[in-house]
C-alpha positions in Angstrom: 0.0 0.0 0.0 1.0 3.6 -0.5 0.8 5.9 2.5 0.9 9.6 3.0 2.5 10.5 6.4 1.6 14.0 7.6 3.4 15.0 10.7 5.4 18.2 11.4 7.9 16.3 13.6 10.8 14.8 11.6 11.5 12.2 14.3 7.9 11.0 14.1 8.0 10.7 10.3 11.3 8.9 10.6 9.9 6.3 13.0 6.8 5.8 10.9 8.8 5.4 7.7 10.9 2.7 9.3 7.8 0.9 10.4 6.1 1.1 7.0 9.4 0.0 5.2 9.5 -3.0 7.6 5.9 -3.9 6.7 6.6 -3.6 2.9 4.7 -0.3 2.2 5.7 2.8 0.3 5.1 6.3 1.4 5.3 10.1 0.8 5.8 12.6 3.6 4.1 15.9 4.3 5.3 18.5 6.9 2.0 20.1 7.7 -1.7 20.1 6.9 -1.5 22.3 3.8 1.3 20.2 2.4 -0.8 17.0 3.1 -3.9 18.4 1.4 -1.8 19.4 -1.7 -0.2 15.9 -1.9 -3.6 14.1 -1.6 -5.0 16.3 -4.3 -2.1 15.6 -6.7 -1.4 11.9 -5.9 -3.1 8.6 -5.2 -2.8 7.1 -1.7 -4.3 4.0 -0.1 -4.0 5.4 3.4 -3.3 8.8 5.0 -1.7 9.1 8.4 -2.5 12.5 9.9 -1.0 14.0 13.0 -3.5 15.9 15.1 -1.3 18.9 16.0 0.4 20.4 13.0 1.0 24.0 11.8 -1.0 25.8 9.1 -3.9 23.2 9.3 -4.2 20.7 12.1 -5.1 17.1 11.3 -8.8 17.5 11.8 -8.9 20.6 9.6 -6.9 18.8 6.9 -9.3 15.8 7.2 -12.3 18.1 6.8 -10.8 19.6 3.7 -10.1 16.2 2.2 -13.6 14.9 2.9 -15.4 18.1 1.7 -13.2 19.5 -1.1 -11.8 16.6 -3.0 -13.7 14.6 -5.6 -15.1 11.1 -5.1 -12.4 8.5 -5.0 -10.0 10.9 -3.2 -12.3 12.2 -0.5 -13.0 8.7 1.0 -9.4 7.5 1.5 -9.0 5.8 4.8 -7.4 8.2 7.3 -5.6 7.1 10.4 -5.2 9.8 13.1 -1.8 9.7 14.8 -1.6 11.5 18.2 0.3 11.8 21.4 -3.1 12.1 23.2 -3.2 8.7 24.9 -6.8 8.6 25.9 -9.5 7.8 23.4 -11.9 10.0 25.4 -10.0 13.0 23.9 -11.3 12.0 20.4 -15.0 11.8 21.3 -15.5 15.4 20.2 -13.9 14.6 16.9 -16.0 11.7 15.7 -17.7 14.0 13.2 -14.5 14.1 11.1 -14.9 10.6 9.7 -11.5 9.2 10.5 -10.9 5.5 10.1 -8.7 4.7 13.1 -6.4 6.1 15.7 -2.8 5.2 16.5 -1.3 6.8 19.6 2.3 7.5 20.3 4.7 5.8 20.9 4.5 4.1 17.5 5.2 0.4 17.3 5.1 -1.9 14.4 2.5 -4.0 16.2 0.2 -1.0 16.6 0.4 -0.4 12.8 -0.1 -4.0 11.9 -3.1 -4.3 14.2 -4.9 -1.2 12.9 -4.1 -2.1 9.2 -5.5 -5.6 9.8 -8.7 -4.1 11.3 -9.1 -1.8 8.3 -8.3 -4.0 5.4 -9.0 -7.7 6.5 
């Protein structure tokens, strides 16, 4: 699968790219929400990984733009929210944004495998 990783922290992107490589996936990287939106508009991805807290547009703003402004086929790509907020109660207010799953930091290969299995098996 081809992923878009959108996270403003280089170290987070580095860790995620290592995990995706180990799992046999390809990826592109975006450094903020605006960059992510431009990349989704211009390219095809199977999954988008969106950090919640990014400059310019946060993850939820980016997700809302993807869902509302992109054409069919691009606006329904599975989106996995990545966050340092460890409690799922934090996300209750954000259910309206139509994300597919959540992965909390610290990232592990097992977490990614588990979420991808839930989404695609």
